[in-house]
C-alpha positions as CSV (number, residue, x, y, z in Angstrom):
1,X,-44.0,-130.0,103.0
2,X,-40.7,-130.9,104.6
3,X,-39.4,-127.4,104.2
4,X,-42.5,-126.1,106.0
5,X,-41.9,-128.5,108.8
6,X,-38.3,-127.3,109.0
7,X,-39.5,-123.7,109.3
8,X,-41.9,-124.7,112.0
9,X,-39.2,-126.5,114.0
10,X,-37.3,-123.2,114.5
11,X,-40.2,-121.1,115.6
12,X,-39.8,-119.3,119.0
13,X,-42.6,-116.8,118.6
14,X,-45.9,-116.7,116.8
15,X,-47.5,-113.4,116.1
16,X,-51.3,-113.4,115.4
17,X,-53.6,-110.9,113.8
18,X,-57.0,-110.8,115.5
19,X,-59.9,-110.0,113.2
20,X,-60.1,-112.7,110.6
21,X,-57.6,-114.9,112.4
22,X,-58.8,-115.3,116.0
23,X,-62.3,-114.3,114.9
24,X,-64.3,-114.9,111.7
25,X,-64.0,-111.2,110.8
26,X,-67.4,-110.3,112.2
27,X,-67.6,-107.1,114.2
28,X,-70.6,-106.8,116.6
29,X,-71.1,-103.2,117.7
30,X,-73.9,-102.2,120.1
31,X,-75.9,-99.0,120.0
32,X,-73.6,-97.7,122.7
33,X,-70.5,-98.2,120.5
34,X,-69.4,-101.2,122.6
35,X,-67.6,-103.8,120.4
36,X,-68.0,-107.5,120.8
37,X,-66.0,-110.3,119.2
38,X,-66.5,-114.1,119.3
39,X,-63.3,-116.1,120.0
40,X,-63.0,-119.8,119.5
41,X,-62.2,-121.5,122.9
42,X,-60.2,-124.2,121.3
43,X,-58.0,-121.6,119.6
44,X,-57.4,-120.1,123.1
45,X,-56.4,-123.4,124.5
46,X,-54.0,-123.9,121.6
47,X,-52.3,-120.6,122.5
48,X,-52.1,-121.7,126.1
49,X,-50.4,-125.0,125.0
50,X,-48.0,-123.0,122.8
51,X,-47.0,-120.8,125.8
52,X,-46.7,-123.7,128.2
53,X,-44.3,-125.3,125.8
54,X,-42.1,-122.2,125.7
55,X,-43.1,-120.7,122.4
56,X,-44.0,-117.0,122.8
57,X,-47.3,-115.7,121.4
58,X,-48.0,-112.1,120.4
59,X,-50.8,-110.1,118.9
60,X,-50.6,-107.2,116.4
61,X,-54.0,-105.8,115.4
62,X,-55.2,-102.8,113.5
63,X,-58.2,-102.2,115.7
64,X,-58.2,-101.3,119.3
65,X,-60.6,-103.2,121.6
66,X,-60.9,-103.9,125.3
67,X,-62.3,-107.3,124.3
68,X,-58.9,-108.2,122.8
69,X,-57.1,-106.9,125.9
70,X,-59.3,-109.0,128.2
71,X,-59.0,-112.1,126.1
72,X,-55.3,-112.0,125.8
73,X,-54.9,-111.3,129.5
74,X,-57.0,-114.4,130.2
75,X,-54.8,-116.5,127.9
76,X,-51.5,-115.1,129.4
77,X,-50.5,-113.3,126.2
78,X,-48.7,-110.1,127.3
79,X,-47.2,-109.0,124.0
80,X,-50.3,-107.2,122.6
81,X,-50.1,-104.3,120.2
82,X,-53.5,-102.7,119.2
83,X,-54.5,-99.9,117.0
84,X,-51.9,-100.2,114.4
85,X,-53.4,-99.8,110.9
86,X,-49.8,-100.0,109.7
87,X,-48.6,-102.9,111.7
88,X,-44.9,-102.5,110.8
89,X,-44.0,-100.1,113.7
90,X,-45.6,-102.4,116.2
91,X,-43.7,-105.4,114.6
92,X,-40.4,-103.6,114.8
93,X,-41.0,-102.6,118.4
94,X,-41.9,-106.2,119.3
95,X,-38.8,-107.6,117.6
96,X,-36.6,-105.2,119.4
97,X,-38.4,-106.0,122.7
98,X,-38.1,-109.8,122.4
99,X,-34.8,-110.0,120.5
100,X,-35.8,-112.9,118.3
101,X,-34.5,-113.2,114.8
102,X,-36.8,-113.3,111.8
103,X,-36.0,-117.0,111.0
104,X,-37.6,-117.9,114.4
105,X,-40.8,-116.0,114.0
106,X,-44.1,-117.0,112.4
107,X,-46.9,-114.6,111.6
108,X,-50.6,-115.5,111.0
109,X,-52.7,-113.2,108.9
110,X,-55.7,-113.1,106.7
111,X,-55.7,-109.8,104.7
112,X,-53.4,-107.6,102.7
113,X,-52.5,-105.4,105.7
114,X,-50.7,-108.4,107.0
115,X,-48.4,-108.8,104.0
116,X,-45.7,-106.3,105.1
117,X,-45.0,-108.5,108.1
118,X,-45.6,-111.8,106.4
119,X,-43.0,-110.9,103.8
120,X,-40.4,-110.3,106.5
121,X,-40.8,-113.4,108.7
122,X,-39.4,-116.9,107.9
123,X,-42.8,-118.6,108.4
124,X,-45.8,-116.7,107.0
125,X,-49.1,-118.4,107.6
126,X,-52.5,-117.6,106.1
127,X,-55.9,-118.8,107.4
128,X,-58.0,-120.9,105.1
129,X,-60.4,-118.0,104.3
130,X,-57.7,-115.4,103.8
131,X,-57.7,-113.1,100.9
132,X,-56.4,-115.0,97.8
133,X,-53.5,-112.6,97.4
134,X,-52.4,-113.2,101.0
135,X,-52.6,-117.0,100.4
136,X,-50.3,-116.6,97.4
137,X,-47.6,-115.2,99.7
138,X,-48.0,-117.6,102.6
139,X,-45.7,-120.5,103.3
140,X,-48.6,-122.5,104.8
141,X,-52.4,-122.2,104.8
142,X,-54.4,-123.5,107.8
143,X,-57.0,-126.2,107.2
144,X,-59.6,-124.2,109.0
145,X,-60.9,-120.7,108.7
146,X,-60.3,-117.7,111.0
147,X,-62.3,-117.9,114.2
148,X,-63.1,-121.6,113.5
149,X,-59.9,-123.3,114.7
150,X,-57.2,-121.8,112.5
151,X,-55.2,-120.6,115.5
152,X,-55.4,-124.1,117.0
153,X,-54.2,-125.5,113.7
154,X,-51.1,-123.2,113.8
155,X,-50.3,-124.0,117.5
156,X,-50.6,-127.8,117.0
157,X,-48.6,-127.7,113.7
158,X,-45.7,-125.9,115.3
159,X,-45.8,-128.1,118.5
160,X,-45.9,-131.2,116.3
161,X,-43.0,-130.0,114.2
162,X,-41.0,-129.4,117.4
163,X,-41.8,-132.8,118.8
164,X,-43.9,-131.5,121.7
165,X,-47.5,-132.1,120.7
166,X,-47.8,-135.7,121.6
167,X,-46.4,-135.2,125.1
168,X,-48.6,-132.2,125.6
169,X,-51.7,-134.0,124.6
170,X,-50.8,-137.1,126.7
171,X,-50.4,-134.8,129.7
172,X,-54.2,-134.3,129.7
173,X,-54.9,-138.0,130.2
174,X,-56.0,-139.0,133.7
175,X,-53.6,-141.3,135.3
176,X,-54.8,-142.8,138.6
177,X,-52.4,-142.7,141.5
């Protein structure tokens, strides 16, 4: 476990998949073709804490959805790449854009389409209900499933490893003047 903590200490950016990581993989599509997704609000707050502590967050997803665009804007995540069935070109563009080396990047995935990126970063993370083959290739597996707190698990694990979680949590306590 110590080697995983050492990996987490170095992370400057976390890249998240959406379906199956930020959601439970369910896709709700109305008769009009409108797509709906359910996001976990605690996951969102974890991402905000990560950003507030100086760790970048990015999204690379195979599907394209305005729901994702709206949710990421609400969270302050500006590095969003949608509609990439093959996520590698988006990943390479993102790396070029931010200039962060592979040993300082974590990627969170759940399915085999995430493996090309997971195999390149220094800290590959699978959600608890990821495909078994993906879990075999992950450095760490979240305690919770996608859409049910896995993103929060990732954010807090990294902040804890970097010694920032306790102070961040303490900042929420009300201290009378």
